[in-house]
C-alpha positions as CSV (number, residue, x, y, z in Angstrom):
1,M,136.6,102.6,142.4
2,K,140.5,102.7,140.8
3,S,140.7,106.6,139.4
4,G,138.7,108.9,141.5
5,N,135.2,108.1,140.4
6,K,135.8,106.4,137.1
7,I,134.8,102.7,137.5
8,K,137.3,100.5,134.8
9,L,135.3,98.6,133.2
10,F,136.7,95.3,131.0
11,L,134.7,94.2,128.2
12,V,135.7,91.2,126.5
13,D,134.6,89.8,123.6
14,D,135.5,87.5,120.1
15,D,133.6,90.2,118.2
16,A,135.0,92.8,117.0
17,V,131.9,95.0,116.2
18,Y,129.7,94.1,118.8
19,L,133.3,94.9,121.3
20,K,133.3,98.4,119.1
21,L,129.3,98.9,120.2
22,L,130.0,97.9,123.8
23,E,132.5,100.4,124.6
24,I,130.7,102.9,122.4
25,E,127.8,102.7,124.3
26,F,129.2,102.6,128.1
27,L,131.6,105.4,126.9
28,Q,128.3,107.6,125.7
29,H,126.2,106.3,128.6
30,A,128.3,107.6,131.3
31,D,132.3,108.3,132.2
32,F,133.6,104.0,132.7
33,I,137.9,103.2,132.2
34,I,137.7,101.2,129.3
35,E,139.5,98.0,128.4
36,T,138.6,96.1,125.3
37,Y,139.8,92.2,124.8
38,P,138.9,90.0,122.1
39,T,139.9,86.7,123.8
40,G,140.4,85.6,127.3
41,E,143.6,85.4,127.2
42,L,144.3,88.3,126.9
43,C,142.0,89.5,129.3
44,V,143.3,86.9,131.8
45,E,146.7,88.4,130.8
46,N,146.0,92.2,132.3
47,L,144.4,91.0,135.5
48,A,146.8,93.6,137.0
49,H,145.1,96.9,136.1
50,L,142.3,95.6,138.5
51,P,139.2,96.1,136.7
52,D,137.0,97.1,138.7
53,V,134.3,94.7,136.9
54,I,134.5,92.2,134.0
55,I,131.7,91.4,130.9
56,L,132.3,88.5,129.4
57,D,131.2,86.9,126.4
58,Y,130.4,83.2,126.6
59,L,132.1,81.8,123.3
60,L,135.0,83.3,123.0
61,D,136.3,81.5,120.0
62,G,135.1,83.5,117.2
63,V,138.8,84.1,116.4
64,D,140.6,81.6,117.5
65,K,138.5,78.3,117.3
66,N,140.9,77.6,120.5
67,A,140.6,80.2,122.9
68,M,139.6,79.9,126.5
69,N,136.0,79.7,126.2
70,G,133.9,82.3,129.1
71,I,133.5,79.3,131.5
72,E,137.4,78.6,131.3
73,T,138.6,82.4,131.1
74,L,135.6,83.1,134.1
75,D,137.5,80.7,137.1
76,K,141.0,81.9,135.6
77,I,139.3,85.6,136.5
78,K,137.9,84.2,139.8
79,A,141.5,82.6,140.8
80,F,142.8,85.8,140.4
81,N,140.6,87.5,142.6
82,S,137.4,86.0,144.1
83,D,135.4,89.8,144.3
84,I,135.3,90.5,141.1
85,P,132.3,91.4,139.5
86,V,132.2,89.1,136.5
87,L,129.0,89.5,134.7
88,M,129.0,87.3,131.5
89,L,127.3,88.1,128.3
90,S,125.8,85.6,125.3
91,S,123.5,84.9,122.5
92,Q,123.3,81.6,124.2
93,D,119.5,82.0,126.0
94,S,120.1,79.1,128.0
95,I,118.4,77.8,131.3
96,D,121.0,75.3,131.8
97,V,124.1,78.2,130.3
98,A,122.8,80.7,132.6
99,I,123.0,78.9,135.3
100,S,126.5,77.2,134.6
101,C,127.8,80.1,135.0
102,M,125.6,81.4,138.6
103,H,127.8,78.5,139.4
104,H,131.1,79.5,137.9
105,R,131.1,82.9,140.3
106,A,129.8,85.3,137.7
107,Y,127.5,88.0,139.1
108,D,125.4,87.3,136.6
109,Y,123.8,86.6,133.4
110,V,122.9,88.9,130.0
111,V,121.2,87.3,126.9
112,K,123.0,89.2,123.6
113,S,119.4,91.6,122.6
114,E,118.5,95.3,122.2
115,T,118.6,95.6,125.9
116,A,121.4,94.5,127.3
117,F,123.8,97.4,127.2
118,M,120.3,98.8,129.7
119,R,120.0,95.6,131.4
120,L,124.2,95.7,132.0
121,Q,124.7,99.6,132.9
122,K,121.3,98.5,135.8
123,I,123.2,95.5,136.4
124,I,126.5,98.2,137.3
125,T,124.4,100.7,138.5
126,A,123.8,98.0,141.3
127,I,126.9,96.4,142.0
128,F,128.6,100.2,142.9
129,S,124.9,101.2,145.0
130,Y,125.6,97.5,147.1
131,K,129.6,98.1,148.1
132,K,128.6,102.7,148.4
133,M,126.4,100.8,151.1
134,E,128.5,98.1,152.8
135,K,131.7,100.8,152.6
136,E,129.3,103.0,154.6
137,L,128.3,100.2,157.1
138,S,130.9,99.5,157.8
139,W,132.6,102.6,158.6
140,Y,129.9,103.2,161.3
141,M,130.3,99.7,162.6
142,E,133.2,100.9,163.3
143,R,132.4,103.9,165.6
144,V,129.1,102.3,166.8
């Protein structure tokens, strides 16, 4: 986490309404630094801003049919920094799509639904609880 205890979150979705909804939900429920992007290309161009977590739409072709899709964007994010947790978000309720995302090293896959935000929030909490435990263990092991 870069700014005190605030988590820097990238939200990437070509659906402007859904993107704004996600941003509002996260801002209302926690103290995040949020950057939003309507395309995978813009997300990748801004990876130097060092996000802690990226929530990435699977399709990403609503604005530009030639835009990078979520899998291509995920691959570029992982090439930049394989440690950035990327949560794939999609309206595709398909096990094949979910498996494909996981093969490309997504941290998790969430289907867009009325419970998607709560699920995303729980996953992000789990990511940072795990990272905190890793730091504490590392600190402890250095002293033993």
